[in-house]
Each structure stands twice: as structure tokens, then as C-alpha cells.
C-alpha angles and dihedrals in degrees: 000000000000111000113191090179089070090059097041095049090067101027093131131133110203089191091063090059142060117224116243118225135197124179095346091310124113100229108165153350127259119193113248087231090058099046093088089063091064095047087080088074103057090160091058105036133042107204131187134152092279108047148344113245127193103233112265091227085080092074104158132059092247093052093046094048094048093049093049090045091058092051095042092052094053094046089048091052089054094051094251093117110041131187100044108203107181086229127127123228125185121228104232133136093220129038092239096039124112113266116253091194144340123242140173110275092237090061096059095086095048088056093034091226121164115272133183131220143171123228119187128197111215103216125194118189122179126227090215090062097254117157110280118249136199129224108234126192129214111214119236116265086234097060117121094230129038094354110198099009125127115261139170117287088257127020132154147154119254111240126206112282094028127107123211089256098051090043090057091048092049096045094042089061096040099045105033109007091247110160122234092248090064098034090058089066092066111133120215121243126179130308120248127205123214127192112170140143116241135178090263095048135273125344106209102171141159111209120202105207123205138174125220125197106219125195114259089238095051120104120190115241116192114229103183103048093244095114123065095196146336126235130196101216140190117240091248091053092051093048090051090051090051090049094048093048093242091132126068116262092245094050091044091058093044090051096046089051089056096046093048096047090049090042092234090138133033116267091220089065090064103050112169098023095109089070091063092065093064120067117260115255106233135138 
């Protein structure tokens, strides 16, 4: 089984980037080809051949956030930061770490900062012993990232101020019309780690994977316009979509985790996937 998602999830060349530092911590990766854009703000960034540093004079969360917001707004106006979300992400190297600054979600890939997301596998198992199936979503053609690709039934970034659990409940309703009393039954799987280069920058993301048993008579209904359709798919169909690269990298990893944990596919067909459940060692 050929799995392009395993290659893509770690398709990253550190030599083509400069590390981004805040308050003596390495917090991101900026493409070398983009560094000149930041040189226009010498009062905000200290730049040399080895790294980009947010000036230490910005020594509080509020000061750092304001300085970055000014730069991000200018870059977005020039089309350098696409897909504005009006969502706040915290710059932090661990989900439970103190934030060093807050930025607009769309800027996280330009600066290559760590982000966090939830992906939920919608599992349908039948009392009569019929073969299990998975609900799969197709992303809206108007999505800023991966438009039209196949995805998990629920998937979403974790904004600042939201826990994993509250994000699951929120995204379950928005993306699939799953009520809170069902969403609360989600069961944790593993955590995947992605570090990949994308057209808009670097995706450095930790993905919390969950499974949710859905009633056989339940059909997802999107509420926020971000999903084009839902499909109730056989396991062999889903495996083929992953192999063909029809699913997003993130969704492929989350789905493979589900299939492997439940032994619905052979582990030997997924050689190398275990490495994606530990963080990459870079920096």
C-alpha cells in the first residue's frame, strides 16, 4: 500500500528556512525566501544568517502580539498571508504551555509556529454484524486550504481559549450537526505530528485524534458551509482514497490511526507510520 501522506507529513527542508525565536525559545520556521519581507521592520525583528528573532524589547505577551499584528496585517494586505480567519492562535511549543504571543490563525504557517487541531473519525458499526463504515467529509471548494479534498467527518483547529473537549463539541455541531450529547462520547486515539512545507508556509501541527461511534440512522449535516458533502464509506474505499492521495494529509493520518487501532487494515501496509506519532526532532 503506497501512502503519500507519510512522505508529505514530513516533507520539510530545514536548510531552506530560518528558525523563528521569541523570548529565547525557538517557536517556528520562516522560509528563507520570505525573510526579506520581514527586514522592512528592523524595530520588530533581529535578522542574521542563522535566525529571525522578535526583538527582546517586546517583552510581554501584549507587546509581542501587537508588534506581530502590525506586521501580519501589512503582509496580509499584500497577499503574502492568505486565508484570513479572524481566529486567534497562541504561539506556544506545547498545548499546555504559556503563550508567548497571540497571532491571527492565517499567519501561523507564514511563521511556521506550532498549531493544534482535533480530527474525529465518525465510526458506524452495525448490530447485525455488517461491515463497519466511516463517515467521510468532502471539504468545500471555497476552503482556504485543501479545497475539495476528502477529510474526516469532523476536523478543526483549536483556537486560543478552547480546550480539546470544547473544540470537539463545537466542531461536531458546525461541521456535521452532531449534538453535544453524542459528541461528548468521543474516545481519544493517538496524537499525530505533522511538519510539512506548503505553498503558504510551514505546517507544524499536533493533531489530537478521536473516534466517535455514530448511530446507524444518523446522517451528518453541515452547519457552517465548510463541508461540500458527507459520504458513508466502506473501509476499502477509505483505504483507496488514502492511497490515491484524495484525502488531506491530516485526515489520512487520523483515519489510518483509527484503522490500525481497530485492526481493520494490516500494520505491514503502513510501514513508517509509527514515526508520525512522535514529534520531529529539529532545531
